[in-house]
VEXDREN-2710 file (C-alpha; in Angstrom, 1 decimal):
% VEXDREN-2710
k/r/px/py/pz
1/MET/-0.2/-0.2/0.2
2/ALA/1.2/3.0/-0.7
3/VAL/2.3/5.8/1.8
4/ASP/0.7/9.0/1.6
5/ARG/4.1/11.2/2.9
6/ALA/1.7/14.4/3.4
7/HIS/-0.1/12.2/6.2
8/VAL/3.5/10.8/7.5
9/LEU/4.1/14.6/8.4
10/ARG/1.5/16.0/9.2
11/SER/1.4/13.1/11.9
12/ALA/5.0/13.5/12.6
13/ALA/4.3/17.6/13.4
14/ALA/1.3/16.7/15.4
15/LEU/3.2/14.3/18.1
16/LEU/6.7/16.3/17.7
17/THR/4.8/20.0/18.7
18/ARG/3.5/17.9/21.9
19/LYS/6.9/15.8/22.5
20/SER/10.3/17.1/20.7
21/THR/12.5/14.2/21.9
22/ALA/9.8/11.6/20.5
23/THR/11.7/8.6/18.8
24/MET/11.6/7.9/15.2
25/ASP/9.4/4.9/16.2
26/GLU/7.2/6.6/17.7
27/VAL/6.6/9.0/15.2
28/ALA/5.9/5.8/12.8
29/LYS/3.5/4.6/15.5
30/ALA/1.9/8.0/15.1
31/ALA/1.6/7.7/11.9
32/GLY/0.4/4.2/11.4
33/ILE/3.7/2.8/9.5
34/SER/6.3/0.5/10.7
35/ARG/9.6/2.2/11.5
36/ALA/11.2/0.4/8.2
37/THR/8.6/2.3/6.1
38/LEU/9.4/5.6/7.7
39/HIS/13.0/5.3/6.9
40/ARG/12.4/4.7/3.2
41/HIS/11.2/8.2/3.5
42/PHE/13.3/10.2/5.8
43/ALA/17.1/8.0/6.2
44/GLY/16.7/10.0/10.2
45/ARG/15.4/12.5/12.6
46/ASP/17.6/15.0/10.9
47/ALA/16.1/14.2/7.2
48/LEU/12.6/14.2/9.0
49/VAL/13.1/17.5/10.5
50/ARG/14.4/19.1/7.2
51/ALA/10.9/17.8/5.3
52/LEU/9.1/19.5/8.6
53/GLU/10.9/22.1/8.1
54/ALA/9.8/23.0/4.3
55/LEU/6.3/22.4/5.0
56/GLY/6.3/25.1/8.0
57/ILE/7.9/27.3/5.7
58/GLU/5.1/26.5/2.8
59/GLU/2.7/26.9/5.4
60/CYS/4.1/30.5/6.7
61/GLU/4.2/32.3/3.3
62/ALA/0.7/30.7/2.6
63/ALA/-0.5/32.5/5.7
64/LEU/1.6/35.8/4.8
65/ASP/-0.7/35.6/1.4
66/ALA/-3.8/35.5/2.7
67/ALA/-2.9/38.4/5.6
68/ARG/-3.0/40.5/2.4
69/LEU/0.2/42.6/4.2
70/ASP/-0.3/45.3/2.1
71/GLU/-4.4/46.2/2.7
72/GLY/-5.2/48.5/4.8
73/PRO/-3.4/49.8/8.4
74/ALA/-0.9/48.1/8.9
75/ARG/-1.8/47.5/12.5
76/ASP/-4.8/45.4/11.3
77/ALA/-2.3/43.4/8.6
78/VAL/-0.9/42.2/12.5
79/HIS/-3.5/40.8/13.3
80/ARG/-4.6/39.4/10.2
81/LEU/-1.2/37.6/10.0
82/VAL/-1.5/36.6/13.5
83/ARG/-5.2/34.5/12.9
84/GLU/-3.9/33.0/9.5
85/ILE/-0.8/31.8/10.7
86/GLU/-2.4/30.2/14.2
87/PRO/-3.1/26.5/12.4
88/ALA/0.7/26.4/11.6
89/ALA/2.2/27.9/14.9
90/SER/2.7/24.7/17.0
91/LEU/5.0/23.4/14.6
92/LEU/6.5/26.6/14.1
93/ALA/6.9/26.4/17.7
94/PHE/8.6/23.6/17.6
95/LEU/10.7/24.4/14.7
96/TYR/11.9/27.5/16.8
97/THR/13.4/25.3/19.0
98/GLU/15.5/23.3/16.5
99/ASN/18.8/25.2/16.3
100/GLN/20.8/23.5/13.2
101/LEU/17.9/25.0/10.8
102/PHE/19.1/28.6/11.7
103/GLU/22.5/28.2/12.0
104/GLY/25.3/28.1/9.1
105/GLU/24.8/28.4/4.9
106/GLY/22.9/25.9/4.9
107/GLN/19.9/27.6/6.5
108/ASN/16.6/27.6/3.8
109/PRO/16.3/31.0/1.6
110/GLY/12.5/30.5/3.0
111/TRP/13.4/31.6/6.3
112/THR/14.3/35.3/5.0
113/ARG/11.6/35.8/2.4
114/ILE/9.6/35.3/5.4
115/ASP/11.6/37.8/7.8
116/GLU/12.0/40.0/5.0
117/ARG/7.9/39.9/4.5
118/ILE/6.9/40.8/7.9
119/ALA/9.3/43.0/8.4
120/ALA/8.1/44.9/6.0
121/LEU/4.8/44.8/7.1
122/PHE/6.5/46.7/9.9
123/ARG/8.2/49.0/8.2
124/ARG/5.3/50.1/5.8
125/GLY/3.2/51.1/9.5
126/GLN/6.3/52.9/10.3
127/ALA/6.4/55.1/7.9
128/ALA/2.8/56.0/8.0
129/GLY/3.2/56.8/11.4
130/GLU/1.5/53.9/12.9
131/PHE/4.4/52.2/14.9
132/ARG/7.4/53.2/17.1
133/ILE/10.6/53.9/15.2
134/ASP/12.5/53.3/18.0
135/LEU/12.0/49.3/17.3
136/THR/13.8/48.4/14.2
137/PRO/11.6/46.0/11.7
138/ALA/14.2/43.2/12.3
139/TRP/13.5/43.7/16.5
140/LEU/9.4/43.8/16.2
141/THR/10.0/40.4/13.6
142/GLU/12.0/38.7/16.1
143/ALA/9.3/39.3/19.0
144/LEU/6.5/38.3/16.6
145/TYR/8.4/34.7/16.2
146/GLY/8.8/34.3/19.7
147/LEU/5.4/35.6/21.2
148/LEU/4.2/32.7/18.4
149/ALA/5.6/30.2/19.7
150/SER/5.1/31.1/23.1
151/GLY/1.3/31.3/22.6
152/ALA/1.8/28.0/20.5
153/TRP/3.2/26.4/23.8
154/ALA/0.5/27.8/26.2
155/VAL/-2.1/26.8/24.2
156/MET/-0.8/23.2/23.6
157/GLU/-0.3/23.5/27.9
158/GLY/-4.1/24.1/28.6
159/ARG/-3.1/27.4/29.9
160/VAL/-4.2/29.7/27.3
161/ALA/-7.5/29.3/25.2
162/ALA/-7.4/28.5/21.8
163/LYS/-9.5/31.1/21.1
164/ASP/-7.8/34.2/22.6
165/PHE/-4.6/33.2/20.6
166/THR/-4.9/36.2/18.2
167/TYR/-6.1/38.8/20.4
168/MET/-3.3/38.3/23.7
169/ILE/-0.4/37.9/21.0
170/ALA/-1.7/40.9/18.3
171/GLU/-2.4/43.3/21.7
172/LEU/0.9/42.5/23.4
173/LEU/2.7/42.7/20.4
174/LEU/1.0/46.3/19.3
175/GLY/0.7/47.6/22.4
176/GLY/4.5/48.0/22.3
177/ALA/5.2/48.4/19.2
178/LEU/2.1/51.3/18.3
179/ARG/3.5/54.8/18.7
180/HIS/1.6/57.0/20.6
181/HIS/1.4/60.8/19.4
182/ALA/1.6/63.3/21.7
183/GLU/-1.3/64.5/24.2
184/PRO/-1.8/68.3/24.3
185/PRO/-0.9/69.8/28.1
186/PRO/-4.1/69.3/30.3
187/ALA/-6.5/72.7/30.3
188/GLN/-5.1/75.3/33.2
189/PRO/-7.8/74.9/35.9
190/ARG/-10.1/77.7/35.6
191/HIS/-11.1/80.2/38.4
192/THR/-7.8/79.3/39.9
193/ALA/-7.9/82.3/42.0
194/ALA/-11.4/81.9/43.3
195/ARG/-10.1/79.3/45.1
196/HIS/-8.8/81.4/47.8
197/THR/-11.9/83.1/48.1
198/GLU/-13.8/80.7/49.3
199/PRO/-15.6/81.4/52.6
200/HIS/-13.9/79.4/55.5
201/HIS/-16.7/76.8/57.1
202/THR/-16.4/76.3/60.5
203/ASP/-17.6/73.6/62.9
204/THR/-20.7/75.1/64.0
205/ARG/-21.9/72.3/65.9
206/GLU/-22.0/72.9/69.7
207/GLU/-20.0/71.5/72.4
208/SER/-20.8/69.5/75.0
END
């Protein structure tokens, strides 16, 4: 019987996002195939992780497209992006811990494409006066990644409700990123002098 490679990857992603130390035997069991069959598709854990990386990049880029990052206010685009990327957040959280994916010259160029698109969103928000200019687009991009990973872990562990994922992440990020325009000084109190000419009220109660 032919093995559905996409099914194997999805099963591996679901398991590894819950248990990052899962063995290849456990991955094979989760996918409903033998260890030998799994090995024919993925020579080892590194090959499996690289395949999951390609899947994560594909899902990220699809979310970026669906979020329409060039439309409307940048802050609204951030909300859309977090909402669209939520289904892939747990996989991204797992990949985030795989340091070898982001080291050396072998890094997948897909991550650079994603970085550039997200940074361009923050740059657009800065140019429009929505976002603070003292926080670089690169830093805001990294902050978003960190919040997505933390949110995914919190949801998986049951510490945060899945329905709150988008709101909490977008609001926390934007709470620090939005530019707060200077407010006018408070109005001076009227009739300031009158406060000193008001009659003094004495206690008229009789002494016992």
